[in-house]
C-alpha positions as CSV (number, residue, x, y, z in Angstrom):
1,M,-53.7,49.0,-50.5
2,T,-52.9,47.6,-54.0
3,K,-52.1,49.8,-56.9
4,S,-55.4,49.0,-58.6
5,K,-57.3,49.8,-55.4
6,I,-55.5,53.1,-55.1
7,T,-56.3,54.0,-58.7
8,A,-60.0,53.2,-58.2
9,F,-60.1,55.2,-55.0
10,L,-58.5,58.2,-56.7
11,L,-60.9,58.0,-59.6
12,L,-63.8,57.9,-57.2
13,M,-62.5,61.0,-55.4
14,V,-62.0,62.9,-58.6
15,C,-65.5,61.9,-59.8
16,S,-67.1,63.0,-56.5
17,V,-65.3,66.4,-56.8
18,C,-66.3,66.9,-60.5
19,S,-69.9,65.7,-60.2
20,A,-71.0,69.1,-58.8
21,Q,-69.5,70.8,-61.9
22,L,-71.0,68.5,-64.5
23,S,-73.1,70.1,-67.2
24,E,-76.4,68.5,-68.3
25,S,-74.6,66.8,-71.2
26,A,-71.9,65.5,-69.0
27,R,-74.4,64.1,-66.5
28,W,-76.1,62.3,-69.4
29,A,-72.7,60.9,-70.5
30,A,-72.1,59.6,-67.0
31,T,-75.3,57.6,-66.9
32,A,-75.4,56.5,-70.6
33,A,-73.5,53.3,-69.9
34,S,-76.5,52.0,-67.8
35,D,-79.1,53.5,-70.1
36,Y,-78.0,51.7,-73.3
37,L,-77.2,48.2,-74.3
38,I,-74.9,48.0,-77.3
39,Y,-75.1,45.0,-79.7
40,P,-72.0,45.3,-81.9
41,D,-71.2,43.5,-85.2
42,R,-74.7,42.3,-86.0
43,V,-74.5,40.7,-89.5
44,Y,-77.3,42.0,-91.6
45,G,-76.3,40.4,-94.9
46,V,-73.6,38.7,-96.9
47,A,-72.6,39.9,-100.4
48,N,-69.6,38.8,-102.5
49,N,-68.4,36.8,-99.5
50,Y,-68.4,40.1,-97.5
51,Q,-70.1,40.1,-94.1
52,L,-72.2,43.3,-93.8
53,K,-72.4,44.5,-90.2
54,L,-74.1,47.0,-88.0
55,D,-74.2,48.0,-84.4
56,V,-77.3,48.6,-82.4
57,W,-77.5,51.0,-79.5
58,Q,-80.7,50.2,-77.6
59,K,-82.2,52.5,-75.1
60,Q,-83.3,50.6,-72.0
61,N,-86.3,50.8,-69.6
62,L,-88.8,52.3,-72.1
63,K,-92.5,51.5,-71.9
64,E,-93.0,51.8,-75.6
65,P,-91.0,51.4,-78.8
66,A,-88.4,54.1,-79.3
67,P,-87.7,56.4,-82.3
68,T,-84.7,55.0,-84.1
69,L,-81.9,56.6,-86.0
70,I,-80.1,54.7,-88.8
71,Y,-76.7,56.3,-89.3
72,I,-74.7,55.8,-92.5
73,H,-71.1,57.0,-92.5
74,G,-69.4,59.0,-95.2
75,G,-66.2,58.7,-97.1
76,G,-67.0,59.1,-100.8
77,W,-68.0,55.4,-101.1
78,I,-64.3,54.6,-101.1
79,F,-63.1,54.8,-97.5
80,G,-64.3,55.1,-93.9
81,D,-66.1,52.8,-91.5
82,R,-68.8,52.8,-88.9
83,T,-66.4,52.6,-86.0
84,G,-65.4,56.3,-86.4
85,A,-69.0,57.6,-86.5
86,T,-70.1,57.5,-82.9
87,L,-69.6,61.2,-82.2
88,Q,-71.9,62.0,-85.2
89,F,-75.0,60.4,-83.6
90,L,-74.4,61.4,-79.9
91,P,-77.2,64.0,-80.0
92,Y,-79.7,61.3,-80.8
93,L,-78.5,59.1,-77.9
94,Q,-78.8,62.0,-75.6
95,M,-82.5,62.4,-76.8
96,G,-83.1,58.8,-75.8
97,W,-83.3,57.3,-79.2
98,N,-82.1,53.9,-80.4
99,V,-79.3,54.1,-83.0
100,V,-78.3,51.7,-85.7
101,N,-74.8,52.3,-87.0
102,V,-74.4,50.8,-90.5
103,E,-71.4,49.8,-92.6
104,Y,-71.6,48.9,-96.3
105,R,-69.3,47.8,-99.1
106,M,-66.7,50.2,-100.3
107,A,-65.7,50.6,-103.9
108,S,-62.7,48.3,-103.3
109,A,-65.1,45.5,-102.4
110,S,-67.9,46.2,-104.9
111,L,-68.6,49.0,-107.2
112,A,-71.9,50.9,-107.5
113,P,-74.7,50.1,-106.9
114,A,-73.5,47.8,-104.1
115,A,-73.5,50.4,-101.3
116,V,-77.1,51.3,-102.1
117,E,-78.2,47.7,-102.1
118,D,-76.4,47.2,-98.7
119,C,-78.1,50.2,-97.1
120,R,-81.5,49.1,-98.3
121,C,-80.8,45.7,-96.7
122,A,-79.8,47.4,-93.5
123,L,-83.2,49.2,-93.4
124,R,-85.0,45.9,-94.1
125,W,-83.0,44.3,-91.2
126,V,-84.0,47.0,-88.9
127,V,-87.7,46.6,-89.8
128,Q,-87.5,42.8,-89.4
129,H,-85.8,43.0,-86.0
130,A,-87.9,45.9,-84.6
131,S,-89.5,43.9,-81.8
132,E,-86.2,42.5,-80.7
133,Y,-84.6,45.9,-80.2
134,N,-87.8,47.9,-79.3
135,I,-87.8,49.9,-82.5
136,D,-90.8,52.1,-83.5
137,T,-91.1,51.4,-87.2
138,N,-93.2,54.5,-87.6
139,R,-90.4,56.7,-86.3
140,I,-87.3,55.5,-88.2
141,V,-85.0,58.4,-89.4
142,L,-82.1,58.0,-91.8
143,T,-79.1,60.3,-91.6
144,G,-75.5,60.5,-92.7
145,H,-72.7,62.8,-93.8
146,S,-71.5,63.3,-97.4
147,A,-71.6,59.8,-99.1
148,G,-73.6,58.8,-96.0
149,G,-76.0,61.6,-96.8
150,H,-76.4,60.3,-100.3
151,L,-77.0,56.8,-99.0
152,S,-79.5,58.0,-96.5
153,L,-81.4,59.9,-99.2
154,I,-81.5,57.1,-101.7
155,T,-82.3,54.4,-99.1
156,G,-85.4,56.5,-98.0
157,L,-86.4,57.7,-101.5
158,L,-85.9,54.5,-103.5
159,T,-88.9,52.6,-104.8
160,P,-89.1,48.8,-105.1
161,E,-89.5,49.1,-108.8
162,A,-85.8,50.3,-109.0
163,G,-84.7,46.7,-108.6
164,L,-82.1,47.4,-105.9
165,D,-83.7,45.3,-103.2
166,S,-82.7,41.9,-104.7
167,Q,-79.9,41.2,-102.2
168,C,-82.3,41.0,-99.4
169,F,-85.8,40.5,-100.8
170,G,-88.6,40.6,-98.3
171,T,-92.3,41.4,-98.0
172,E,-91.9,44.3,-95.5
173,T,-92.8,47.8,-96.6
174,L,-89.7,49.9,-96.3
175,K,-90.6,53.4,-95.2
176,V,-89.0,56.0,-93.0
177,A,-90.4,58.9,-91.1
178,A,-87.7,61.4,-92.3
179,I,-84.3,61.8,-93.8
180,I,-81.6,64.2,-92.4
181,N,-79.1,64.8,-95.2
182,W,-75.8,66.4,-94.3
183,Y,-74.3,67.7,-97.6
184,G,-75.0,64.4,-99.4
185,I,-74.7,63.8,-103.2
186,S,-78.0,63.9,-105.0
187,D,-76.8,63.6,-108.6
188,V,-74.0,61.1,-109.1
189,A,-74.0,61.5,-112.9
190,D,-73.0,65.1,-112.3
191,L,-69.8,64.0,-110.6
192,I,-68.4,61.4,-113.1
193,A,-67.9,63.9,-116.0
194,G,-67.9,67.6,-116.7
195,P,-67.0,70.5,-114.5
196,N,-68.1,68.9,-111.3
197,R,-66.2,65.6,-111.9
198,K,-64.9,64.1,-108.6
199,N,-62.4,61.3,-108.4
200,Y,-64.3,59.5,-105.6
201,A,-67.4,59.3,-107.8
202,V,-65.3,58.0,-110.7
203,Q,-63.8,55.3,-108.5
204,W,-67.2,54.2,-107.2
205,L,-68.5,53.7,-110.7
206,G,-65.2,52.2,-112.0
207,S,-65.0,51.1,-115.6
208,Q,-68.4,49.4,-115.7
209,P,-70.4,49.4,-118.9
210,E,-73.3,51.8,-118.8
211,R,-71.7,54.0,-116.2
212,A,-74.0,56.9,-117.0
213,A,-77.1,54.7,-116.6
214,I,-75.8,53.3,-113.3
215,A,-75.0,56.8,-112.0
216,K,-78.6,57.9,-112.7
217,R,-79.9,54.7,-111.1
218,V,-78.1,55.5,-107.8
219,S,-78.9,59.2,-107.8
220,P,-81.6,60.4,-105.2
221,L,-82.9,63.0,-107.7
222,T,-84.1,60.1,-109.9
223,Y,-86.5,59.0,-107.2
224,V,-88.1,62.3,-106.2
225,H,-91.9,61.8,-106.2
226,T,-95.0,62.9,-104.3
227,G,-94.8,60.0,-101.8
228,N,-91.3,60.7,-100.5
229,P,-90.7,61.1,-96.8
230,P,-89.8,64.5,-95.4
231,V,-86.2,65.6,-96.1
232,L,-84.0,68.1,-94.2
233,T,-80.7,69.0,-95.9
234,I,-77.8,70.8,-94.3
235,H,-75.1,72.1,-96.7
236,G,-72.4,74.7,-96.8
237,D,-72.5,77.0,-99.8
238,A,-68.7,76.9,-100.2
239,D,-68.5,73.1,-100.2
240,S,-65.4,72.0,-102.2
241,V,-66.2,68.3,-102.2
242,V,-70.0,68.0,-102.9
243,P,-71.4,70.9,-105.0
244,Y,-73.9,73.0,-103.0
245,S,-75.9,73.3,-106.2
246,Q,-76.9,69.7,-105.9
247,S,-78.8,70.3,-102.6
248,V,-80.4,73.4,-104.1
249,R,-81.7,71.2,-107.0
250,L,-82.8,68.5,-104.6
251,H,-84.7,71.1,-102.6
252,Q,-86.4,72.5,-105.7
253,A,-87.4,69.1,-107.0
254,L,-88.8,68.0,-103.6
255,T,-90.7,71.2,-103.3
256,Q,-92.1,70.9,-106.8
257,A,-93.2,67.3,-106.0
258,G,-95.0,68.5,-102.9
259,V,-92.6,66.8,-100.5
260,K,-92.1,68.4,-97.1
261,N,-88.5,69.5,-97.1
262,E,-86.1,72.2,-95.9
263,L,-82.6,73.3,-96.9
264,I,-80.4,74.8,-94.2
265,T,-77.6,76.7,-95.9
266,I,-74.4,77.2,-93.9
267,H,-73.1,80.4,-95.3
268,G,-69.4,80.2,-96.1
269,G,-69.4,76.6,-94.9
270,D,-67.2,74.0,-96.6
271,H,-67.6,70.2,-96.5
272,G,-68.4,70.0,-92.8
273,G,-66.1,71.5,-90.3
274,F,-68.7,74.1,-89.3
275,T,-68.5,76.2,-86.2
276,P,-70.0,75.0,-82.9
277,E,-72.6,77.7,-83.2
278,Q,-73.5,76.5,-86.8
279,Y,-73.8,72.9,-85.6
280,Q,-75.9,73.9,-82.6
281,D,-78.2,75.9,-84.9
282,A,-78.5,73.0,-87.3
283,F,-79.5,70.6,-84.5
284,T,-82.0,73.1,-83.2
285,K,-83.6,73.1,-86.6
286,I,-83.4,69.4,-87.0
287,N,-85.2,69.0,-83.7
288,A,-87.9,71.4,-84.8
289,F,-88.2,69.6,-88.2
290,L,-88.6,66.2,-86.5
291,K,-91.2,67.6,-84.1
292,A,-93.2,68.9,-87.1
293,Q,-93.1,65.5,-88.6
294,G,-94.3,63.8,-85.4
295,V,-91.1,61.9,-84.9
296,I,-90.4,63.7,-81.6
297,R,-93.5,63.8,-79.4
């Protein structure tokens, strides 16, 4: 018996012994490879000679279009990439959703508002390719952490009148069923000067003229209005990176505008790094919120 055959035989033996001990999640993981087709490195646009890419995880063998998560990674608009984000959207894969994992231009490639333009283009790409990947355009949910939370918010709240859709103009109506915001920035202007000044925000705006006007233009709070999609925010009240007060203000503004929304406060929570119990509770509430919006049937 060759070395490769011996290795394969041992792996099969180990798997057969472990299979009886697999949890429900582990059983799902064991079959996920056959349940999903992954389409990596799909180019959804080109800007400043930079190819914008996303990955599509498509659930197989469904009789109707599937609810679809668009995940946008964090990193303060200055670092990070989509390849490290997989663990963040595993719960949605386990629920049988499609997932679209998006990258966008960092500040080193293009300053604000480039990342916002890119994410709007990614949403348009998803709508345009819905039939190809079995996407239910009435059940698209945006989510992300930190800067990804900000980009999820503004991608879903933005209006065409803002003029940030020019990179990928189209006639499709861009709408989402809900936004799940994990401690995202809602007021960029608050972070470029004053007591809440953050270096990552300053780097994203750079030394452009009209920095304050651009910061307001890329702030989700600017676009709160009655027609917004439902928003669920999760934020630690001891966050040292994104002020918790921003999520409180967003919650208040959405409520005043009559928008369905909820703020889940992680007491003592910093910028992520919550306990397993806190994460489990957050996802239980996310599930309930999405059921209430008709996204989960």
